[in-house]
C-alpha positions as MATLAB code, in Angstrom:
seq = 'VQLVESGGGLVQPGGSLRLSCAASGFTFSRYDMSWYRQTPGKERELVAYITRTGGSTHYADSVKGRFTISRDDAKNSVYLQMNSLKPEDTAVYYCKTESAWGKGTLVTVSS';
ca = [
      -0.053    0.196   -0.198;
       1.756    3.319   -0.924;
       0.035    7.212   -0.280;
       1.674    9.881   -2.091;
       0.385   13.413   -1.276;
       0.984   16.548   -3.052;
      -0.224   19.953   -3.673;
       1.175   21.623   -0.526;
       2.870   25.072   -0.271;
       2.682   28.543    1.018;
      -0.208   30.301    0.645;
      -1.798   33.745    1.538;
      -4.672   33.731    4.131;
      -7.959   33.685    2.097;
      -6.216   31.702   -0.451;
      -7.166   28.225   -1.673;
      -4.976   24.854   -2.553;
      -5.674   21.685   -3.631;
      -4.284   18.705   -2.146;
      -3.789   15.266   -3.812;
      -3.216   11.776   -2.641;
      -2.426    8.857   -5.374;
      -3.070    5.610   -3.992;
      -1.570    2.538   -5.211;
      -1.177   -1.143   -4.255;
      -4.697   -2.006   -2.983;
      -8.433   -1.891   -4.645;
      -8.781    2.182   -3.863;
     -12.536    1.879   -4.531;
     -13.204   -0.552   -1.647;
     -11.948    1.581    1.041;
     -12.921    5.005    2.923;
     -10.508    7.541    2.723;
      -9.577   10.385    4.936;
      -7.181   13.818    5.548;
      -5.568   14.414    8.766;
      -3.459   17.163    9.798;
      -0.535   17.851   12.321;
       1.122   20.878   13.957;
       4.114   20.287   16.065;
       3.293   19.580   19.531;
      -0.116   18.355   19.118;
      -1.893   15.251   18.113;
      -2.857   14.338   14.311;
      -6.351   15.157   13.765;
      -8.962   14.097   11.237;
     -10.058   16.864    9.046;
     -12.196   15.012    6.285;
     -13.721   11.572    5.563;
     -15.156   10.205    2.311;
     -16.844    6.957    2.394;
     -15.946    4.415   -0.728;
     -18.876    5.161   -2.641;
     -18.237    8.948   -1.984;
     -21.694    9.049   -0.858;
     -20.821   10.325    2.513;
     -18.331   12.724    3.894;
     -17.416   14.228    7.334;
     -15.663   17.327    8.060;
     -13.936   18.540   11.480;
     -16.019   21.658   12.717;
     -12.784   23.737   12.222;
     -12.959   23.378    8.432;
     -16.761   22.810    7.778;
     -17.705   25.231    4.632;
     -14.111   25.771    3.767;
     -12.747   22.457    2.545;
     -14.277   19.807    0.384;
     -13.187   16.013    0.099;
     -13.462   14.154   -3.212;
     -12.342   11.102   -4.666;
     -11.888    9.548   -8.288;
     -12.050    5.989   -8.412;
     -10.727    5.921  -11.987;
      -7.529    7.583  -10.788;
      -6.914    6.011   -7.502;
      -7.024    9.563   -5.719;
      -8.663   11.474   -3.109;
      -8.557   15.259   -3.112;
      -9.061   18.064   -0.539;
      -9.967   21.194   -2.055;
      -9.356   24.013    0.804;
     -10.561   27.359    0.570;
     -10.711   30.615    2.596;
      -7.475   29.443    4.332;
      -6.362   30.728    7.629;
      -3.123   30.906    9.519;
      -4.479   28.137   12.005;
      -4.738   25.718    9.047;
      -1.211   25.653    8.770;
      -0.114   21.751    9.042;
       1.233   18.793    7.599;
      -1.610   17.197    5.777;
      -1.665   13.685    5.776;
      -3.549   11.027    3.566;
      -4.971    7.844    5.477;
      -6.789    4.509    4.594;
      -7.137    1.953    7.085;
      -3.904    1.716    8.880;
      -1.643    3.068    5.893;
      -0.791    6.687    6.155;
       0.993    8.966    3.715;
       4.301   10.933    4.304;
       2.507   13.988    4.322;
       2.242   17.467    2.486;
       3.052   20.759    4.295;
       0.643   23.530    4.083;
       1.784   26.855    5.468;
      -0.669   29.938    5.673;
       0.859   33.109    5.856;
       1.532   36.700    4.747;
];
C-alpha cells in the first residue's frame, strides 16, 4: 500500500490550495479515505473523511464550509480542496486509509 500526497505549499490567508493523494497497492474503490493534519506538539487530527462510494463525507468543525473532500476512483486518488485558508490551517496534511498513512505534505498559511 502506498499513499503519496502532493499540492502543499505556501499560501496567503484567504487563499486556496488543492491537495491530492495518489494511492496504489490496493483496490482503492473498496476503501474509505481520509485526510488528517498535524502541527508540532499536537496530536494528528481528522480533517475530512469520505466513504468508499463517495456518498458520505464528514468534516472537522474547524473546516466545515471551507474544505471539500472528493475522490476519483478511476485515478485512484482522493483530493482535499481548501478554500478561505487561515493561519491556523498551517500543518502537515496526511492521507490515510485503514492503517496506511502517506508521508504528508506541508501547508503553510501566512502573509
